[in-house]
RODO-2510 file (C-alpha; in nm, 4 decimals, decimal comma):
residues 462
     n   res          X          Y          Z
     1     i    -0,9281    -0,6137     1,6907
     2     v    -0,5780    -0,7229     1,6300
     3     q    -0,5159    -0,8492     1,9640
     4     a    -0,8547    -1,0699     1,9063
     5     t    -0,7348    -1,1872     1,6085
     6     i    -0,3732    -1,2901     1,7806
     7     d    -0,6234    -1,4655     2,0389
     8     g    -0,7980    -1,6269     1,7373
     9     v    -1,1301    -1,4448     1,8243
    10     f    -1,3306    -1,2745     1,5305
    11     s    -1,7112    -1,2254     1,6638
    12     s    -1,7837    -0,8977     1,7584
    13     r    -1,9766    -0,9711     2,0525
    14     k    -1,6954    -1,1899     2,2154
    15     i    -1,4287    -0,8871     2,1114
    16     s    -1,7097    -0,6738     2,3064
    17     k    -1,7322    -0,9293     2,6161
    18     l    -1,3749    -0,9276     2,6483
    19     a    -1,3473    -0,5772     2,6685
    20     h    -1,5772    -0,5540     2,9865
    21     e    -1,3736    -0,8961     3,1468
    22     n    -1,0602    -0,9180     3,0049
    23     v    -0,7755    -0,7253     3,1371
    24     v    -0,5728    -0,6916     2,8927
    25     y    -0,8353    -0,5837     2,6366
    26     m    -0,9338    -0,3022     2,9278
    27     y    -0,5738    -0,2013     2,9116
    28     l    -0,5850    -0,1726     2,5331
    29     t    -0,9082    -0,0073     2,5205
    30     g    -0,8021     0,2634     2,7807
    31     n    -1,1113     0,1266     2,9959
    32     e    -1,3665     0,2134     2,7313
    33     k    -1,6367    -0,0479     2,6893
    34     p    -1,7293    -0,0357     2,2835
    35     d    -2,0693    -0,2174     2,1843
    36     f    -2,0480    -0,5189     1,9302
    37     r    -2,1670    -0,2791     1,7158
    38     t    -1,9066    -0,0177     1,6975
    39     i    -1,6604    -0,3034     1,6729
    40     c    -1,8340    -0,4448     1,3896
    41     n    -1,8545    -0,1117     1,1972
    42     f    -1,5341     0,0036     1,2658
    43     r    -1,3910    -0,3289     1,1076
    44     r    -1,6187    -0,2728     0,8035
    45     d    -1,5512     0,0872     0,7565
    46     n    -1,1688     0,0907     0,7656
    47     k    -1,0737    -0,1493     0,5346
    48     k    -0,8243     0,0996     0,3938
    49     l    -0,6763     0,1882     0,7516
    50     i    -0,6456    -0,2630     0,8166
    51     q    -0,4403    -0,2742     0,4817
    52     e    -0,2034     0,0049     0,5445
    53     a    -0,1673    -0,1667     0,8900
    54     f    -0,0275    -0,4820     0,7400
    55     e     0,1780    -0,2700     0,4952
    56     e     0,3343    -0,0796     0,8205
    57     t     0,4170    -0,4120     1,0023
    58     v     0,6163    -0,4923     0,6822
    59     t     0,7554    -0,1587     0,6979
    60     i     0,8717    -0,2147     1,0856
    61     s     1,0134    -0,5228     1,0190
    62     r     1,2404    -0,4201     0,7412
    63     k     1,3345    -0,0890     0,9430
    64     l     1,4540    -0,3104     1,2526
    65     g     1,6409    -0,5622     1,0076
    66     l     1,4492    -0,8370     1,0551
    67     l     1,3722    -0,9406     0,7031
    68     k     1,6063    -1,1597     0,5073
    69     l     1,5000    -1,0571     0,1817
    70     g     1,7293    -1,3396     0,0237
    71     h     1,4525    -1,5932    -0,0512
    72     l     1,0861    -1,5232    -0,1063
    73     s     0,7741    -1,8073    -0,1795
    74     t     0,4532    -1,7368    -0,2900
    75     d     0,1664    -1,9757    -0,1982
    76     g    -0,2213    -2,0240    -0,2208
    77     t    -0,4570    -2,1956    -0,0089
    78     k    -0,8432    -2,2459    -0,0131
    79     l    -1,0666    -2,0799     0,2476
    80     k    -1,3988    -2,1950     0,3024
    81     a    -1,6905    -1,9277     0,2240
    82     n    -1,9223    -1,8144     0,4928
    83     a    -2,2137    -1,9900     0,2739
    84     s    -2,3699    -2,3174     0,1838
    85     n    -2,3448    -2,5369    -0,1009
    86     s    -2,6897    -2,6422    -0,0795
    87     n    -2,8147    -2,2392    -0,1239
    88     t    -2,7107    -2,2292    -0,4509
    89     l    -2,8931    -2,1536    -0,8160
    90     s    -2,7555    -2,2231    -1,1504
    91     k    -2,8366    -1,9623    -1,4581
    92     e    -3,1608    -2,1456    -1,5563
    93     e    -3,3075    -2,1253    -1,2222
    94     i    -3,1952    -1,7691    -1,1739
    95     e    -3,4003    -1,6947    -1,4828
    96     e    -3,6986    -1,9255    -1,3917
    97     v    -3,7224    -1,7586    -1,0501
    98     k    -3,6899    -1,4104    -1,1772
    99     s    -3,9683    -1,5218    -1,4660
   100     i    -4,2441    -1,6363    -1,1878
   101     i    -4,1767    -1,3021    -0,9749
   102     d    -4,2029    -1,0809    -1,2873
   103     k    -4,5110    -1,2472    -1,3745
   104     g    -4,6499    -1,1905    -1,0070
   105     i    -4,5595    -0,8168    -1,0589
   106     e    -4,7009    -0,7900    -1,3750
   107     i    -5,0579    -0,9108    -1,2164
   108     d    -4,9760    -0,6842    -0,9005
   109     e    -4,9707    -0,3798    -1,1372
   110     e    -5,2631    -0,5032    -1,3548
   111     e    -5,4833    -0,5386    -1,0161
   112     d    -5,3697    -0,1957    -0,8915
   113     r    -5,4440    -0,0264    -1,2253
   114     l    -5,8211    -0,2222    -1,2238
   115     y    -5,8862    -0,1918    -0,8470
   116     g    -5,6756     0,0764    -0,7541
   117     d    -5,3872     0,0507    -0,4751
   118     t    -5,6064     0,1371    -0,1759
   119     k    -5,3839    -0,0567     0,0972
   120     g    -5,0522    -0,0866    -0,0004
   121     n    -4,8821    -0,4098    -0,1021
   122     e    -5,0794    -0,6573     0,0705
   123     l    -5,0811    -1,0229    -0,0523
   124     p    -5,4243    -1,1373    -0,2301
   125     p    -5,6158    -1,4134    -0,0106
   126     e    -5,5064    -1,7085    -0,2141
   127     l    -5,1420    -1,6028    -0,1668
   128     n    -5,1168    -1,4618     0,1876
   129     t    -4,9842    -1,7665     0,3930
   130     r    -4,6857    -1,9639     0,3373
   131     e    -4,8795    -2,2816     0,2949
   132     k    -5,0695    -2,0983     0,0013
   133     i    -4,7554    -2,0086    -0,1684
   134     r    -4,6030    -2,3542    -0,1642
   135     k    -4,9587    -2,4859    -0,3324
   136     k    -4,9185    -2,2170    -0,6098
   137     i    -4,5267    -2,3312    -0,6427
   138     k    -4,6479    -2,6585    -0,6977
   139     d    -4,9024    -2,5334    -0,9407
   140     i    -4,6491    -2,3604    -1,1025
   141     e    -4,3969    -2,6638    -1,1339
   142     k    -4,6950    -2,8964    -1,2731
   143     a    -4,7685    -2,6233    -1,5123
   144     t    -4,4022    -2,5553    -1,6698
   145     d    -4,3057    -2,9589    -1,5837
   146     k    -3,9803    -2,7817    -1,3979
   147     k    -3,8878    -2,9254    -1,0378
   148     l    -3,7778    -2,6261    -0,8423
   149     k    -3,4761    -2,6585    -0,6044
   150     r    -3,5489    -2,5833    -0,2385
   151     s    -3,3407    -2,2868    -0,2493
   152     a    -3,5366    -2,1268    -0,5649
   153     k    -3,8631    -2,1761    -0,3579
   154     n    -3,7275    -1,9817    -0,0536
   155     v    -3,6390    -1,7098    -0,2692
   156     i    -3,9880    -1,6904    -0,4218
   157     e    -4,1480    -1,6940    -0,0582
   158     q    -3,9030    -1,4153     0,0531
   159     y    -4,0492    -1,2402    -0,2230
   160     a    -4,4022    -1,3029    -0,1817
   161     l    -4,4219    -1,2339     0,1978
   162     g    -4,1567    -0,9495     0,2325
   163     d    -4,2479    -0,5915     0,2591
   164     e    -4,1015    -0,3301    -0,0191
   165     n    -3,7598    -0,3520     0,1111
   166     q    -3,7442    -0,6802     0,1497
   167     k    -3,8868    -0,7148    -0,2055
   168     r    -3,6344    -0,5225    -0,3503
   169     n    -3,3481    -0,6944    -0,1533
   170     v    -3,4426    -1,0307    -0,3344
   171     l    -3,4335    -0,8625    -0,6658
   172     a    -3,1187    -0,7509    -0,6299
   173     k    -2,9691    -1,0612    -0,4647
   174     l    -3,1120    -1,2446    -0,8118
   175     d    -2,9194    -0,9671    -0,9833
   176     k    -2,6122    -0,9970    -0,8169
   177     a    -2,6346    -1,4014    -0,8623
   178     k    -2,6785    -1,3733    -1,2334
   179     e    -2,3945    -1,1002    -1,2672
   180     e    -2,2022    -1,3479    -1,0593
   181     i    -2,2674    -1,6287    -1,2671
   182     e    -2,1788    -1,4871    -1,5914
   183     k    -1,8595    -1,3702    -1,4697
   184     s    -1,7484    -1,6801    -1,3159
   185     g    -1,8510    -1,9056    -1,5759
   186     q    -1,9383    -2,2016    -1,3324
   187     k    -2,2613    -2,3776    -1,3503
   188     a    -2,4277    -2,2608    -0,9815
   189     v    -2,3578    -1,9559    -0,7732
   190     s    -2,4488    -1,9095    -0,4127
   191     l    -2,7638    -1,6994    -0,2770
   192     t    -2,5889    -1,6029     0,0684
   193     d    -2,2285    -1,5061    -0,1090
   194     p    -2,2470    -1,4742    -0,4795
   195     e    -1,8820    -1,3700    -0,5001
   196     s    -1,7629    -1,6997    -0,3468
   197     r    -1,6555    -1,9811    -0,6115
   198     f    -1,6732    -2,3682    -0,6017
   199     m    -1,3131    -2,4889    -0,5486
   200     k    -1,1764    -2,8229    -0,4486
   201     n    -0,9490    -2,8230    -0,1464
   202     k    -0,6885    -3,0473    -0,0642
   203     k    -0,9341    -3,3174     0,0873
   204     k    -1,0934    -3,3283    -0,2429
   205     i    -1,4085    -3,1685    -0,1324
   206     t    -1,5566    -2,8923    -0,3812
   207     e    -1,7013    -2,6480    -0,1846
   208     l    -1,7706    -2,2331    -0,1868
   209     s    -1,4582    -2,0697    -0,1591
   210     y    -1,1942    -1,7896    -0,1770
   211     n    -0,8309    -1,8366    -0,2779
   212     p    -0,5666    -1,6246    -0,0183
   213     q    -0,2373    -1,5862    -0,1341
   214     i     0,0427    -1,4834     0,0886
   215     t     0,4152    -1,4270     0,0022
   216     v     0,6564    -1,4754     0,2698
   217     d     1,0498    -1,4160     0,3284
   218     n     1,2351    -1,7010     0,3566
   219     g     1,4158    -1,7211     0,7322
   220     s     1,1920    -1,4745     0,9157
   221     g     0,8192    -1,5987     0,8090
   222     i     0,6891    -1,2562     0,7777
   223     i     0,4328    -1,2154     0,5348
   224     v     0,5139    -0,9048     0,2875
   225     a     0,2138    -0,9363     0,0648
   226     n    -0,1028    -1,1043     0,0770
   227     d    -0,4218    -1,1171    -0,1134
   228     v    -0,7529    -1,2762    -0,1560
   229     t    -0,9036    -1,4012    -0,4986
   230     q    -1,1943    -1,5581    -0,6633
   231     d    -0,9696    -1,7729    -0,9021
   232     c    -0,9585    -2,1470    -0,8464
   233     t    -0,5928    -2,1714    -0,9500
   234     d    -0,3079    -1,9469    -0,9076
   235     h    -0,1780    -1,9272    -1,2060
   236     e    -0,2864    -1,5642    -1,2573
   237     q    -0,1582    -1,4726    -0,8842
   238     l     0,2473    -1,4649    -0,9124
   239     e     0,2714    -1,1414    -1,0747
   240     p     0,0144    -0,9480    -0,8755
   241     q     0,1874    -1,1038    -0,5441
   242     i     0,5479    -0,9883    -0,6484
   243     e     0,4492    -0,6502    -0,7305
   244     s     0,2679    -0,6177    -0,4258
   245     a     0,5942    -0,7487    -0,2164
   246     e     0,7702    -0,5223    -0,4033
   247     e     0,5654    -0,1922    -0,3353
   248     n     0,5301    -0,3349     0,0384
   249     l     0,9058    -0,3534     0,0731
   250     g     1,0147     0,0132    -0,1185
   251     g     1,1906    -0,2448    -0,3919
   252     l     1,3410    -0,6055    -0,4385
   253     p     1,7124    -0,6810    -0,3738
   254     e     1,8361    -0,7488    -0,7321
   255     d     1,9860    -1,1257    -0,6061
   256     i     1,6114    -1,2023    -0,4653
   257     k     1,5190    -1,5562    -0,5353
   258     i     1,1447    -1,6487    -0,5627
   259     s     0,9867    -1,9757    -0,5963
   260     a     0,6293    -2,1235    -0,5777
   261     d     0,4655    -2,4414    -0,6238
   262     n     0,3571    -2,6257    -0,9278
   263     g     0,0125    -2,4306    -0,9416
   264     y     0,2127    -2,1108    -1,0668
   265     f     0,4099    -2,2857    -1,3569
   266     s     0,2639    -2,1162    -1,6596
   267     g     0,4393    -1,9345    -1,9938
   268     s     0,3339    -1,6043    -1,8777
   269     n     0,4769    -1,6147    -1,5278
   270     l     0,8192    -1,7760    -1,6488
   271     q     0,8244    -1,4761    -1,8931
   272     y     0,7163    -1,2266    -1,6492
   273     l     1,0182    -1,3571    -1,3729
   274     e     1,2595    -1,3326    -1,7088
   275     e     1,1633    -0,9663    -1,7947
   276     k     1,1841    -0,8751    -1,4562
   277     g     1,5295    -0,9975    -1,4072
   278     l     1,4018    -1,2173    -1,0987
   279     e     1,5604    -1,5706    -1,0329
   280     g     1,2467    -1,8118    -1,0300
   281     y     1,2179    -2,1819    -0,9027
   282     i     0,8847    -2,3210    -0,9872
   283     p     0,8552    -2,6833    -1,1180
   284     n     0,6365    -2,8270    -1,4116
   285     s     0,3965    -3,0946    -1,3219
   286     k     0,5918    -3,4029    -1,3658
   287     q     0,8840    -3,2646    -1,1087
   288     a     0,6148    -3,1750    -0,8807
   289     q     0,5530    -3,5245    -0,8680
   290     q     0,8721    -3,6459    -0,8641
   291     m     0,9845    -3,4399    -0,5837
   292     k     0,6723    -3,5720    -0,3702
   293     g     0,8016    -3,9212    -0,4410
   294     k     0,5462    -4,0220    -0,7107
   295     k     0,6241    -4,2289    -1,0007
   296     v     0,5555    -4,0839    -1,3387
   297     k     0,5413    -4,2949    -1,6670
   298     e     0,7922    -4,1912    -1,8907
   299     g     0,8179    -4,2804    -2,2536
   300     p     1,1047    -4,2545    -2,4909
   301     y     0,9091    -4,0121    -2,7173
   302     s     0,7018    -3,8004    -2,4418
   303     k     0,6791    -3,4056    -2,4938
   304     d     0,9388    -3,3603    -2,2766
   305     k     1,1894    -3,5546    -2,4826
   306     f     1,1798    -3,3280    -2,7791
   307     e     1,4073    -3,0281    -2,8109
   308     y     1,2719    -2,7027    -2,8795
   309     d     1,4587    -2,4658    -3,1368
   310     e     1,3937    -2,1443    -3,0137
   311     k     1,5276    -1,9521    -3,3599
   312     r     1,3700    -2,1497    -3,5993
   313     d     1,0755    -2,2521    -3,3652
   314     c     1,0081    -2,5645    -3,4301
   315     f     1,0800    -2,9251    -3,2022
   316     i     1,3153    -3,1662    -3,2949
   317     c     1,2487    -3,5477    -3,2204
   318     p     1,4806    -3,8207    -3,0554
   319     q     1,5475    -3,9149    -3,3731
   320     g     1,6750    -3,5795    -3,5169
   321     q     1,3558    -3,5231    -3,7288
   322     v     1,2221    -3,1440    -3,7559
   323     l     0,8420    -3,0372    -3,6491
   324     p     0,7520    -2,7324    -3,7726
   325     r     0,5002    -2,5210    -3,6298
   326     k     0,1893    -2,5330    -3,9303
   327     g    -0,0856    -2,4658    -3,7291
   328     t    -0,2852    -2,2386    -3,4756
   329     y    -0,6195    -2,2828    -3,3047
   330     e    -0,8375    -2,1886    -2,9760
   331     d    -0,8964    -2,4496    -2,6773
   332     n    -1,1903    -2,4546    -2,4993
   333     n    -1,0935    -2,1886    -2,2679
   334     g    -1,0386    -1,9546    -2,5861
   335     k    -0,6492    -1,9852    -2,5087
   336     l    -0,4334    -1,9940    -2,8753
   337     r    -0,2574    -2,3386    -2,9067
   338     y     0,0064    -2,4011    -3,1763
   339     a     0,0497    -2,7324    -3,3357
   340     y     0,3994    -2,8800    -3,4507
   341     y     0,3890    -3,1426    -3,7574
   342     g     0,6600    -3,4006    -3,8030
   343     t     0,7592    -3,3510    -4,1489
   344     g     0,9475    -3,6521    -4,2061
   345     c     0,7171    -3,9400    -3,9664
   346     h     0,6328    -4,1787    -4,2798
   347     r     1,0155    -4,2930    -4,3259
   348     c     1,0979    -4,3430    -3,9472
   349     s     1,1420    -4,6680    -3,8474
   350     h     1,0117    -4,5577    -3,4947
   351     r     0,6613    -4,4244    -3,6065
   352     a     0,4282    -4,6673    -3,4645
   353     e     0,6154    -4,5805    -3,1402
   354     c     0,5809    -4,2195    -3,1133
   355     a     0,3015    -4,1350    -3,3582
   356     g     0,1117    -4,4456    -3,3959
   357     k     0,0486    -4,6475    -3,7186
   358     n     0,0699    -4,4760    -3,9874
   359     r    -0,0177    -4,1535    -3,8378
   360     v     0,2005    -3,8357    -3,7978
   361     r     0,3665    -3,7072    -3,4804
   362     v     0,1762    -3,3853    -3,3703
   363     i     0,2978    -3,1519    -3,0426
   364     t     0,0450    -2,8998    -2,9151
   365     s     0,1689    -2,6083    -2,7033
   366     y     0,0496    -2,2776    -2,5436
   367     g     0,3594    -2,1001    -2,6372
   368     y     0,6670    -1,9835    -2,3930
   369     e     0,8350    -2,3279    -2,4890
   370     a     1,1883    -2,1578    -2,4757
   371     e     1,1053    -2,0576    -2,1218
   372     r     0,9631    -2,3802    -2,0022
   373     k     1,2670    -2,5247    -2,1274
   374     r     1,5173    -2,2887    -1,9173
   375     m     1,3017    -2,3667    -1,6213
   376     d     1,2659    -2,7178    -1,6536
   377     a     1,6669    -2,7510    -1,6794
   378     k     1,6719    -2,5337    -1,3731
   379     m     1,4764    -2,7290    -1,1533
   380     q     1,7061    -3,0686    -1,2695
   381     s     1,9973    -2,8837    -1,1315
   382     k     2,1539    -2,9399    -0,8187
   383     v     2,1378    -2,5610    -0,7268
   384     g     1,7409    -2,5569    -0,8340
   385     i     1,6399    -2,8580    -0,6104
   386     e     1,8270    -2,6858    -0,3134
   387     e     1,6382    -2,3352    -0,3881
   388     y     1,3251    -2,5327    -0,4273
   389     r     1,3218    -2,6777    -0,0937
   390     k     1,3467    -2,3561     0,1082
   391     r     0,9796    -2,3078    -0,0157
   392     g     0,8420    -2,5807     0,1960
   393     e     0,9943    -2,4371     0,5082
   394     t     0,9034    -2,1030     0,4184
   395     v     0,5253    -2,0508     0,3084
   396     e     0,3693    -2,3671     0,4558
   397     w     0,3829    -2,2599     0,8273
   398     p     0,2766    -1,9291     0,7742
   399     f    -0,0574    -2,0950     0,6414
   400     g    -0,0670    -2,3839     0,9201
   401     n    -0,0600    -2,1025     1,2080
   402     i    -0,3170    -1,8878     1,0442
   403     k    -0,5394    -2,1867     1,0308
   404     q    -0,4398    -2,3796     1,3040
   405     n    -0,3450    -2,1284     1,5869
   406     l    -0,5000    -1,8269     1,4966
   407     r    -0,8572    -2,0346     1,3843
   408     f    -0,8718    -1,8903     1,0588
   409     r    -1,0341    -2,2231     0,8389
   410     e    -1,3423    -2,0223     0,7318
   411     s    -1,4713    -1,6759     0,6716
   412     m    -1,6706    -1,5270     0,8753
   413     t    -1,8118    -1,2382     0,6625
   414     r    -1,9422    -1,2581     0,2653
   415     g    -1,8060    -1,0648    -0,0132
   416     i    -1,4414    -1,0516    -0,1479
   417     e    -1,3542    -0,7210     0,0071
   418     n    -1,4806    -0,8269     0,3480
   419     v    -1,2821    -1,1443     0,3039
   420     k    -0,9895    -0,9602     0,2312
   421     n    -1,0322    -0,7888     0,5193
   422     e    -1,0438    -1,0400     0,7398
   423     h    -0,7475    -1,1812     0,5656
   424     n    -0,5566    -0,8421     0,6055
   425     l    -0,6337    -0,8863     0,9967
   426     v    -0,4917    -1,2418     1,0424
   427     c    -0,1792    -1,1584     0,8658
   428     i    -0,1348    -0,8775     1,0799
   429     a    -0,1675    -1,0994     1,3680
   430     h     0,0793    -1,3078     1,2280
   431     n     0,3464    -1,0873     1,1351
   432     l     0,3437    -0,8972     1,4861
   433     v     0,3604    -1,2937     1,6774
   434     v     0,6301    -1,3674     1,4482
   435     m     0,8361    -1,0209     1,4831
   436     w     0,7946    -1,0394     1,8788
   437     g     0,9471    -1,3881     1,8815
   438     l     1,2258    -1,2473     1,6711
   439     l     1,3090    -0,9855     1,8806
   440     k     1,3190    -1,1506     2,1808
   441     r     1,5506    -1,3920     2,0185
   442     n     1,7840    -1,0675     1,9390
   443     v     1,7877    -0,8535     2,2376
   444     d     2,0054    -0,5735     2,0427
   445     i     1,6918    -0,4976     1,8453
   446     l     1,4921    -0,4398     2,1448
   447     s     1,5950    -0,0858     2,1816
   448     k     1,4990     0,0054     1,8589
   449     i     1,1456    -0,0774     1,8918
   450     k     1,0070     0,1935     2,0687
   451     r     1,1403     0,4481     1,8569
   452     s     1,0312     0,2643     1,5136
   453     i     0,6881     0,1458     1,6472
   454     t     0,6221     0,5153     1,7698
   455     c     0,7268     0,6923     1,4653
   456     s     0,5318     0,4604     1,2315
   457     m     0,2000     0,4335     1,4424
   458     s     0,1738     0,8022     1,4826
   459     s     0,2730     0,8587     1,1000
   460     l    -0,0609     0,5868     1,0151
   461     i    -0,2868     0,7471     1,2914
   462     s    -0,2105     1,0930     1,1436
***
């Protein structure tokens, strides 16, 4: 399976075919001829083993001295889910379909009570064909004055024409869809993969996707931590990635540096890095745009021109006036925001330019202003700019290798745990290819490889 992943082959049937025809795969299987079902079941049932195998690649890399461990970079990308954008339902549509099915169940139970259940669950004559079911759905639409989506009609048809097991599966699918749409907060959910989420990719196309994360060692290109999430943004992923990298590496060096792009710039992440004693390099939105060569409109009274006083918890404007904190409220996402009001605006000659005519200047904040200011200052320094440049050369090309060379642009499986399993496999494949390339350049290390791999794999198998 690992060799097939290196070759960009994910289909169990194709792997089985290779084991029959390709001498490399014949050698790796000991000339066994595994059925595609065996391969598929093994991959599905051994998620923990595959996770441990990824961790072993990190352990072996460290033991062989391939890791530099001076700078780690974290990044995420969008991976298209094995689901269609059209086969989705909103919360209201799910409720509508369930109500139609529930009404049918009530009628079935009433008929069973009156006439007895003599032949099982056969359909009544007026609903014993797909055409008749579709006519019934049209009647329901007219009666309720609601137009059902094609995906909703398909669910009703599947239920009406299905046997007992199929009916149970349809109801379970609707329950899962309802659970996921409430959890995600999105307007619609996929019926084929309810755990996927609508995300916008780099081409500005919104499609059902997952958000894979990797943390890569600068200088070697080896992935030391990986995960797959349902989050549309990267804000909450920095801490889990660093914790995972620390666990896989058996601890982080004291002087290690961490870099990530603007997607990870949040007050809680900056505070976490400081509390952890890690030297982080993450640009804010304006700095990220400037680094890409974009022009950013700046005014003499934009928020970044106001100095934050951590001890007094206030802002000081360019004219020296103090803006103390005077209010707290929740935004639309339930996050606390703090409001700082200008106290001397009424006597300031720059009032119109700064706050507006006859208005008082208000600055809002999500907190962590001291941490933000310290990171801003660091990212404006020459050292900060040089360190952050390492991020692009560290973490971008592993994603390129995974997508282009390993051909992992879309998940083959459904459900986040299965997609995590796939991602672990491609990270194993990436690491092995990179390790072999590094070893070929350093002949002195080759003598260690047999002992290290034999010992590690024996421990893993046992």
